[in-house]
C-alpha positions as CSV (number, residue, x, y, z in Angstrom):
1,M,5.7,-13.5,15.4
2,F,5.2,-13.2,18.7
3,I,8.1,-15.4,19.5
4,L,10.6,-12.3,18.3
5,D,9.4,-10.6,21.3
6,L,10.8,-13.2,24.1
7,P,14.3,-12.9,25.5
8,L,16.4,-15.6,23.3
9,W,16.3,-18.5,26.3
10,A,12.8,-18.3,26.6
11,A,12.8,-18.9,22.7
12,L,14.8,-21.4,22.5
13,V,13.1,-23.7,25.8
14,I,9.6,-22.6,23.9
15,I,10.8,-23.8,20.6
16,L,12.4,-27.5,22.7
17,V,8.5,-28.0,24.1
18,M,7.1,-27.5,20.8
19,S,9.8,-29.9,19.1
20,I,9.1,-32.6,21.6
21,I,5.5,-32.6,21.2
22,L,5.3,-32.1,17.4
23,S,7.7,-35.2,17.5
24,Y,5.8,-37.3,20.0
25,L,2.8,-36.2,17.9
26,G,4.6,-37.6,14.6
27,L,5.9,-40.8,16.1
28,K,2.3,-41.7,17.9
29,F,0.9,-41.0,14.0
30,I,2.8,-43.2,11.8
31,H,3.7,-45.9,14.1
32,K,0.3,-46.3,14.8
33,F,-0.1,-47.5,11.2
34,Y,3.1,-48.8,10.4
35,K,4.4,-51.4,12.9
36,Y,9.0,-51.6,13.3
37,E,8.9,-54.4,11.1
38,Q,6.7,-52.8,8.3
39,L,9.3,-49.6,8.7
40,S,12.1,-51.6,8.3
41,E,12.2,-53.7,5.0
42,I,11.6,-49.6,3.8
43,H,15.2,-48.7,5.2
44,Q,17.3,-48.8,2.6
45,L,14.9,-47.0,0.0
46,S,13.9,-44.4,2.9
47,S,17.8,-43.2,3.3
48,Y,18.3,-42.8,-0.1
49,I,15.4,-40.6,-0.5
50,F,16.0,-38.7,2.7
51,N,19.9,-37.9,2.2
52,A,18.6,-36.8,-1.5
53,Y,16.2,-35.1,-0.6
54,G,17.9,-33.6,2.7
55,L,20.8,-32.3,0.4
56,L,18.3,-30.2,-1.7
57,Y,16.5,-29.0,1.6
58,A,20.4,-27.5,3.1
59,V,20.8,-25.9,0.5
60,L,17.9,-24.2,0.5
61,I,17.9,-23.3,4.0
62,A,21.9,-22.5,3.8
63,F,21.3,-20.3,0.7
64,V,18.2,-18.6,2.4
65,I,20.1,-17.9,6.0
66,Y,23.2,-16.6,3.8
67,I,21.1,-13.5,1.8
68,N,19.0,-12.6,5.2
69,W,22.1,-13.2,7.0
70,S,24.0,-10.4,4.5
71,E,20.8,-8.2,5.1
72,F,20.6,-8.0,8.1
73,D,24.5,-7.2,8.6
74,E,23.8,-4.3,5.8
75,A,21.5,-3.4,7.6
76,Q,23.6,-3.2,10.9
77,R,25.7,-1.0,8.6
78,Q,23.2,1.2,7.8
79,V,22.9,1.8,11.2
80,Y,26.4,2.8,11.8
81,V,26.7,4.7,8.9
82,E,23.8,6.9,9.3
83,T,24.9,7.7,13.0
84,N,28.9,8.3,12.4
85,Q,27.7,11.0,10.0
86,L,24.7,12.6,12.4
87,S,27.9,12.9,14.7
88,N,30.0,14.4,11.7
89,I,27.3,17.2,10.9
90,F,26.8,18.2,14.2
91,H,30.7,18.7,14.8
92,N,31.4,20.1,11.3
93,A,28.2,22.6,12.3
94,Q,30.3,24.4,15.2
95,G,32.0,26.0,12.2
96,F,29.2,27.4,11.6
97,N,28.1,31.3,12.8
98,D,26.5,30.8,16.4
99,T,22.6,31.5,14.9
100,L,23.3,28.7,12.7
101,K,26.0,26.7,14.7
102,T,22.5,26.4,17.4
103,K,20.2,26.0,15.3
104,V,21.7,22.8,13.7
105,L,22.9,21.3,16.3
106,K,19.7,21.3,17.7
107,A,17.8,19.9,14.7
108,T,20.7,16.8,14.7
109,A,20.4,16.2,18.5
110,E,16.3,16.1,17.7
111,Y,16.6,13.8,14.9
112,T,18.8,11.5,16.9
113,E,16.7,11.2,20.3
114,T,13.0,11.0,18.0
115,I,14.6,7.9,16.0
116,M,15.3,6.0,18.8
117,T,11.7,7.1,20.9
118,D,9.9,7.2,17.6
119,D,11.7,5.2,14.0
120,F,12.3,2.6,15.9
121,Q,9.6,1.6,18.0
122,A,7.3,2.0,14.4
123,M,9.9,-0.4,12.5
124,K,9.1,-2.7,15.3
125,K,5.7,-2.6,13.5
126,L,7.6,-2.3,10.0
127,R,6.4,1.2,10.2
128,R,7.9,4.5,9.6
129,G,7.9,7.0,12.2
130,I,5.5,10.3,11.8
131,K,7.5,12.0,14.4
132,T,10.9,11.2,12.9
133,R,9.6,12.2,9.6
134,D,9.5,15.4,10.8
135,S,12.3,15.9,12.6
136,Y,14.5,14.9,9.3
137,D,12.8,17.6,7.1
138,K,13.5,20.1,10.4
139,L,17.0,18.9,10.0
140,W,17.2,19.2,6.2
141,E,16.0,22.7,6.5
142,S,18.3,24.6,9.0
143,I,20.8,23.4,6.6
144,I,19.9,23.8,3.4
145,S,17.7,27.0,4.5
146,A,21.0,29.1,5.3
147,D,22.4,32.3,4.0
148,L,25.5,31.4,2.7
149,S,26.5,35.1,2.6
150,T,26.8,34.7,6.1
151,I,28.7,31.7,6.4
152,K,32.7,32.3,6.6
153,N,33.8,28.4,6.7
154,Q,32.3,27.4,3.3
155,K,34.0,24.0,3.4
156,A,32.8,22.9,6.5
157,Y,29.3,24.0,5.2
158,E,29.6,21.8,1.3
159,I,30.9,19.0,4.5
160,C,27.9,19.5,6.5
161,L,25.7,19.3,3.0
162,S,27.5,16.0,2.1
163,E,27.2,14.0,4.9
164,L,23.4,15.8,5.6
165,N,23.5,13.4,1.9
166,Q,24.6,10.2,3.3
167,V,22.8,10.4,6.1
168,S,20.3,10.9,4.1
169,E,21.0,7.7,2.2
170,A,21.5,5.4,4.7
171,R,18.3,6.2,5.9
172,R,15.9,4.4,2.9
173,L,18.3,1.9,2.8
174,R,17.4,1.2,7.3
175,Y,13.8,1.8,5.8
176,L,14.2,-0.9,3.0
177,Y,16.2,-3.7,5.1
178,M,12.7,-3.3,7.5
179,E,10.6,-3.4,4.6
180,N,12.8,-6.2,2.7
181,T,11.4,-9.5,3.9
182,I,11.5,-13.2,2.5
183,P,8.3,-13.4,-0.3
184,A,5.5,-15.5,1.1
185,V,6.2,-18.4,-1.5
186,I,9.4,-19.1,0.0
187,W,8.1,-18.8,4.0
188,V,5.6,-21.4,2.0
189,I,8.3,-24.1,0.7
190,I,10.8,-24.1,3.4
191,I,7.5,-25.2,6.0
192,I,6.2,-27.8,3.6
193,G,10.0,-28.9,2.8
194,C,10.9,-28.7,6.4
195,V,7.3,-30.9,7.7
196,I,8.3,-33.5,4.4
197,T,12.4,-33.9,6.1
198,L,10.4,-34.5,9.5
199,A,7.9,-37.2,8.0
200,F,11.3,-39.3,7.1
201,S,12.4,-39.2,9.8
202,Y,9.2,-40.8,11.4
203,S,9.9,-43.7,9.0
204,F,12.6,-44.9,10.2
205,G,12.0,-47.5,13.3
206,I,14.4,-49.0,15.9
207,K,13.7,-51.9,18.2
208,R,15.4,-49.1,21.3
209,R,12.4,-46.7,21.3
210,Y,13.9,-44.3,24.0
211,P,16.9,-43.6,21.8
212,Y,15.4,-43.3,18.9
213,I,12.7,-40.8,20.3
214,L,15.8,-38.9,21.2
215,F,17.3,-38.2,17.7
216,V,13.6,-37.6,16.3
217,I,14.2,-34.7,19.0
218,S,17.3,-33.7,18.3
219,F,16.3,-33.9,14.7
220,T,13.2,-31.4,15.1
221,Y,14.6,-29.1,17.4
222,V,17.4,-28.4,14.8
223,N,15.0,-28.0,11.5
224,V,13.0,-26.0,14.0
225,L,15.7,-23.3,15.2
226,M,17.1,-22.9,11.5
227,L,12.9,-21.6,11.1
228,Y,13.5,-19.0,14.1
229,L,17.0,-17.8,12.7
230,I,15.3,-17.1,9.2
231,L,12.6,-15.4,11.4
232,V,15.0,-13.2,13.7
233,L,17.6,-12.5,10.5
234,D,14.2,-11.5,8.3
235,Y,12.5,-9.2,10.3
236,P,16.1,-7.1,11.4
237,F,14.3,-3.9,13.4
238,S,11.2,-6.1,15.4
239,G,11.7,-8.3,18.3
240,Y,14.3,-9.0,21.3
241,N,17.2,-9.9,18.9
242,S,16.7,-6.5,16.3
243,I,19.7,-4.2,16.2
244,S,20.4,-2.1,18.5
245,I,19.7,1.9,19.1
246,E,22.6,2.0,21.4
247,P,25.5,4.1,18.7
248,Y,22.1,6.4,18.1
249,A,22.3,6.8,22.4
250,V,25.6,6.9,22.8
251,I,26.1,10.1,20.1
252,L,23.2,11.8,21.3
253,N,25.1,11.9,25.2
254,H,27.2,13.9,23.3
255,F,25.3,16.1,21.6
256,K,22.8,17.0,25.1
257,E,26.2,18.1,26.4
258,V,27.4,19.7,24.0
259,L,24.2,21.8,24.0
260,S,24.3,22.2,28.0
261,A,27.4,23.9,27.4
262,I,26.2,26.0,24.6
263,K,23.1,27.2,27.0
């Protein structure tokens, strides 16, 4: 998992080095027992099996990447939904009386800030933020505990309550996509498939050694890159390429500007 925390360029370099080492050791091992002449006798059969197997493996990888990409995209969308609804609550709350308005505005800003400083940090480790839960409860309490008889703008209150429910839904879905990782059995099958695919690439031999080695390294590099891509997409809130907290930072800056003007 450490590779997720590395910048993209560093991860690509490490994967390339791993691919070179893996290709060298694989070729060294196979060609220690089988010479070119022996391998060339089964080239045609190996090609047929390799093509058929490669098609099955490619379909599996494509399917897993598609599912993970869709979930990553949906997790990103829930972040946008949550920030949008928080912004709506903050603006609609300005239609309340001064006491309730200040309470709701502060609770909204505090919840937004704890998402950035606590929740996203915990989600990197596949956990839920404790402080964020407290600020989330305070946000709910600030709205549902209001005395309805003192609220003149009932429409704004109803809208705020509706927006808060959507915030809760986006929050739950954000956690769902954090915890909904690929089952271990699928990882095992993908890795076994990758190993078998690479083993097939070592079973071909050509007299010109260096072009063949370059081909094997490239093939290994692409395969390992696919595994890296699946890993990145499988953990949308972890690592260097995780979903950004920038949307929360943008609205929080605005919240603080408004609150400072009220004070």
